[in-house]
N, C-alpha and C positions, 0 to 999 in steps of 0.2 A: 247362515243362521239369522233368525229374526233378532232385531235389536230394540224393538219397541216395548221395553219393560214397563210394567205398570208400577206406579207409585203406590205407597201404602194407602193413600186416600182413594186411589182408583180401585184397589182391591176391595176396600170397605164399601165404597159407593156402589160398585157393581154387585157385590154380594147382597146389599140391602135391597136394591131394585129387584133383582131376580127373586130373592127370598119373599119379598112382599107381594110380587106378582103371582108366584106359584102358590102362595098361601092365602091369596085374596085379602091381604092386609089384616088377617084375623089371628095370626100366630103371635105369641109374645115376642118382644124384641130380644135380641141376643147381644151380650156384651162382647168386647173384643176378644177375650180369652176363648169364649165359646165359638166364635167365628173362626179363630185360628185352629182350634181343635178339629172342626169340620173340614177346613181347607187342607190341613195336614193329612187327615184320613182320606180325603178325596185324592190328594196327590199320590199317596201310597197305593191306593186301589187302581188308579189309572195306570201307574207304572207296571204293576203286576199284571194287569189285563193286557197291556201292550207288549210285554215281553214274549208271551206265548201266543202263537197264531190261533190255537183252538180254544182260547179262553172265551167264556160266554160273554164277556164284556168287550171283546175285540171284534167289532162289527165288520171290519174289512179283512179279517183273517190274515193279518200280516204280523209276524213276530220280529224279533230283534234283527235277524239277518235277511228279512224278506223285502225291505224297501229302503230307499234313501231317507224317507220321512222317519222311519223307525230309528235309523242311526242318529238323526238329529234329536229325536225325542230323548235319547239317552246320552247324548254327547257330553253334557255337562257333568255326568256322573261316571263316565267310563274312565277307569284308571288301571294301572298295572303296578306290580311290585315284585321285586326279586329278593329271595331270601337265601343267602349263601349258607352252606352246611356248617361253616365254622362259626356261625352265629349261635352260640350255645344257649342264648336266651330264647331262641325260636326253634332250634333243632335239638332233639334229644331222642332217647330210646323210645321205640314204638310201644304203645300200651297194649294193643290188641293182637296184631301180628308180630310175634316176638322173634322172628328170624333175624339174624344179625344184619342183613342188608336193609331191612325195613327201618324207617325212621319216622318219628312223630314231628310234625311241623305245626307251629302256631300260625293260623291264618290271619290275614289282616282284619282289623276291627271294622265294623260297619259294612260288611259285605251284605248286599241285598240279593245279588244273583251272580254266580260265576259264569263267565263267558267261555273261557278256555284256559288250559293249564299245560305247562311243560315241566318236566324234570330233566335236569342236565346230570349225566352220570359219566364216570370214567369206566370204560370197559376194554379190557385187554390193551391198556395204554392209550386208547383213543377217547375223545370226547364225543358223546352221543346224546342227542336230544330225544326224549321219550314223550309221547302224547299221553296225558293222564286221563284215565277212564274212571269216573266216579262209580263206586259200587254200593249197592244196598247190602245189608247184612245177609239176606237170604241168597243174593247172588254170590257173595263171598263164600258162603257155606257150600253152594253148588260147585263152584270152581275148585274148592279145596277137597271135594270128594272125588275129583277126577285124577287120573294118573299124573298129569303134569300140572302142578299147583302154582304156576307162575304166569305173569302176563306174557303177551306176545312179545316178540323180539324188539319191536319199536313202541312198546306200550308200557306204562306203569299204571298201578291201581291206586285210587284214593278211597280210604275208608274213614268216615267221620268218627271221631272218638265218641263212644257211647256216653261218656260223662261230661263232654264239653263240645258244644257246637263250634267252638273257636279253634279246635285242634283236629288234626287228621293224621292217620297213619298213611305213609307213602310206601308202596310195596313195589319192588323192582326185581330184576333177574338175579340169579345166584352169583354172577360175576360182576355185578354192577356196584359201584360206589357212588352214592349221591353226592353231588357237589353244589347243586343249586336247584331251588324251586321257584318257578316263575308263574304268576297268576295274573290274568286280566279279568276284571270284574266290574260290576255296577255297584257302586256304594249306595248305601241308604242316604237319601237326601236329608238335608236339615229341614226341620219343620217350617211351615209357612207362618211367620209371625209379622203382623202388620201394625202393631201398636203395643203400648205398654200393657203388661198382663197383671198389673196390680199385685206384684209380689209372687205370682204363680209362675210355673215353668211348663214347657212342653218338651218331652224327651230330654229334659235337663237343660234346655235352652231358654233364655229370656230375650227380650227385645234390645237390640243394640248392635254394635260392631266390634265388641271385645271378645275375650275368651268366653266360650259357652254362651255367646250371644249371636243372634242372626236377625235379619229383617227382610221382608219380602220373600220371593220365591227364587231359588237359584236355578231352576230349570229353564229351558228355552221357551220364550214367549209363545211359540206355536202351540204349547200345551195349556196355556192359561185358561182359555175358554172351556176346555174339557174338564180341567180341575175345578173351576168355578161351578160348572153345571153339576158335577158329581157331589161337590160339597153341599150345595143348596139342596139337592135331592136327599142327601143324608140328614140334613137339618129338618127337612119336611117330614121324613120318616120318623125321626125322633119325636116330633111334635104330634103326629097324627095317629100313630099306631103303637100297639103293645103286643107282647107275646108272639104267637105264631104269625099274626098279621104283620107285625114288625119285621120278622125274619123274611117273610115272603116279599114285602115291599123293598127291603134292602137288596134282595136277590134281583128283583126286576129292575131296580135302579141301576145296579151294576151291569146289566145287560144292555144299557143304553149309553155306554161311556163315550162313544164317538160317532 
């Protein structure tokens, strides 16, 4: 991984130079809070574009699993968590699929994208790991209309709770007892904050190193140039266009993310 992290001053100076060049020094100046908003939005869009190979902003058509670079792009944000079934604060009765083997699990907070999931179950006295298949509600309805309304023998289903994006029903076989849920995911990064925000916040964060504080960018420096370019393009769009023109320029900017 690269280790040449930019300082807060470098972020601001590079932003100003690129912003003034791209707007021919005619755009109004931006304060630190506005720059941080654009940098944070640029960071989020770059990550979303890079995760999926067929994203319009993914010029090299490589997703998370397609290249070592992509693994590095997300390395700072990749994490995993295990939730044992005896954790009653996280595991309880399923809301949608009410069969007794199904359970509702509270997912980790701050999930941006789930990479993969396992459910550990006890089946006929043995411990078995099941690969979790996420389902849409229309897929669930289609499966439930078939004669066998259960996942495959080495599979479990996940159905997001319709009332809460942070909860999901886990559906297993009729002889399975869930003992653990394991998820590996990419968490949402902290906002990019490069200076004092004059009492304002971004996603609940302010500038500093304490609780609910952050500074700089926590991603690998390999992504800094791409994030900066995207942020400045968004700032230019906000200054130059409105309405339908604005939407079209945002789309075009997003297609040049790398």
